Every structure is written in C-alpha cells, then in structure tokens.
C-alpha positions in Angstrom: 66.3 -34.7 38.2 63.4 -32.4 37.7 62.1 -29.3 39.4 59.1 -31.2 40.8 61.3 -33.7 42.6 63.6 -30.9 43.8 60.6 -28.9 45.3 59.2 -32.0 47.0 62.4 -32.3 49.1 62.9 -35.9 48.0 66.6 -36.8 48.0 67.9 -38.7 45.0 71.2 -40.6 45.3 73.7 -40.2 42.5 73.7 -44.0 41.9 69.9 -44.0 41.5 70.0 -41.0 39.1 72.8 -42.7 37.0 70.8 -46.0 36.9 67.6 -44.2 35.8 69.4 -42.2 33.2 71.2 -45.2 31.8 67.8 -47.0 31.6 66.2 -44.1 29.7 69.2 -44.0 27.3 69.0 -47.8 26.7 65.3 -47.5 26.0 65.8 -44.8 23.4 68.6 -46.9 21.7 66.3 -49.9 21.7 63.6 -47.9 20.0 66.1 -47.0 17.2 65.8 -44.1 14.9 67.9 -41.0 14.4 66.2 -38.8 17.0 64.9 -39.6 20.4 61.2 -39.8 21.0 61.1 -36.4 22.7 62.5 -34.6 19.7 60.7 -36.4 16.9 58.4 -33.5 16.3 61.2 -31.0 15.9 62.9 -33.2 13.3 59.6 -33.5 11.4 59.0 -29.8 11.6 62.4 -29.1 10.1 61.7 -31.6 7.3 58.2 -30.1 6.6 59.3 -26.4 6.5 62.5 -27.0 4.6 63.1 -26.6 0.9 60.7 -28.1 -1.6 62.8 -31.1 -1.8 62.6 -34.8 -0.6 63.5 -35.4 3.0 63.9 -38.8 4.7 64.5 -39.9 8.3 64.5 -43.1 10.2 62.4 -42.9 13.4 61.6 -45.1 16.3 58.1 -45.7 17.5 55.9 -42.6 17.1 54.7 -41.0 20.2 51.0 -39.8 20.5 52.3 -36.2 20.6 54.2 -36.8 17.3 51.2 -38.3 15.6 49.1 -35.3 16.6 51.9 -33.0 15.4 52.0 -34.7 12.0 48.3 -34.1 11.6 48.8 -30.4 12.4 51.6 -30.2 9.8 49.2 -31.8 7.3 46.4 -29.4 8.2 48.4 -26.1 8.4 51.1 -26.6 5.8 49.7 -29.3 3.5 52.8 -31.5 4.1 52.0 -35.2 4.1 54.5 -37.7 5.4 54.9 -41.1 3.9 55.3 -43.6 6.7 57.0 -46.9 5.8 57.6 -49.5 8.6 60.9 -51.2 8.5 61.7 -54.8 9.6 60.9 -55.6 13.2 63.4 -58.3 13.8 67.2 -58.4 13.2 69.1 -61.6 12.7 72.2 -62.0 14.9 75.0 -63.6 12.8 76.6 -65.5 15.7 73.8 -67.5 17.2 71.2 -67.1 14.5 68.4 -66.1 16.9 66.0 -63.4 16.0 66.1 -60.4 18.4 62.9 -58.3 18.5 63.5 -54.6 18.3 61.2 -51.6 18.6 59.2 -50.7 15.6 61.0 -48.4 13.3 59.7 -46.2 10.5 61.2 -44.4 7.5 59.5 -41.0 7.4 59.6 -39.1 4.1 58.1 -35.9 2.8 58.5 -33.0 0.4 59.0 -29.8 2.2 56.7 -26.8 2.1 59.5 -24.5 1.0 59.2 -22.0 3.8 62.3 -19.9 4.2 63.3 -16.6 5.4 62.3 -14.0 2.8 63.5 -10.4 2.9 
C-alpha cells in the first residue's frame, strides 16, 4: 500500500487491502464535499489563483494542513475565503430519523487574477 510497508517486508493480503481502501473511501464520502481531504488545498489554490471572479466549492471538514494553507493564501496573495457551515444533519424521508453527517462548508472567494502572461 505504501513504500514504507513494502520496505518493512510486511505482507498485506488483498482482502485486507480492499477492506482498508473501502473504509477510507467511505470515510471520505461521509465527510462530504466535492474534493477529498487530501486535495482540498489544491482546489482552494486553483480558486485563489483563478480569474478575478467569484468561485464557490462545497468542502468536507477542513484538515489542519488546509487551514494553514488558507492562511498562506491570505498572506501571500491577499485572497480571503468566506467559510459558511452548512447543515449538520440530514432528514431521512423514510424513517424520519436524523442522521448525523460530517461537517460541511461552502468555501467562496474572489480569485487573485493570476494567469499566464506573455
């Protein structure tokens, strides 16, 4: 699964790898958002450096790395994101029980207008 595990000589069964991968996928789906937690910063970078236009994206819970990255974008490019939390619970129509989901946010900004200039 990773170079570290391969170097240690530890054998991973395909069933265990599949189970672990499925668990990781379900966790990302549960968190919600349009991008997974490992790629949040890339999406926000593209929003920040894009045209001087309004950009909006739904994201799952923000990772500590992403929070630090948003601070860097503010400091270096002057791009400030507006962070709006969305609802935390979703009603199920069939049994009318509330199911708690991961916190989701609507992230919006106006890009810095950085583009390739010749």
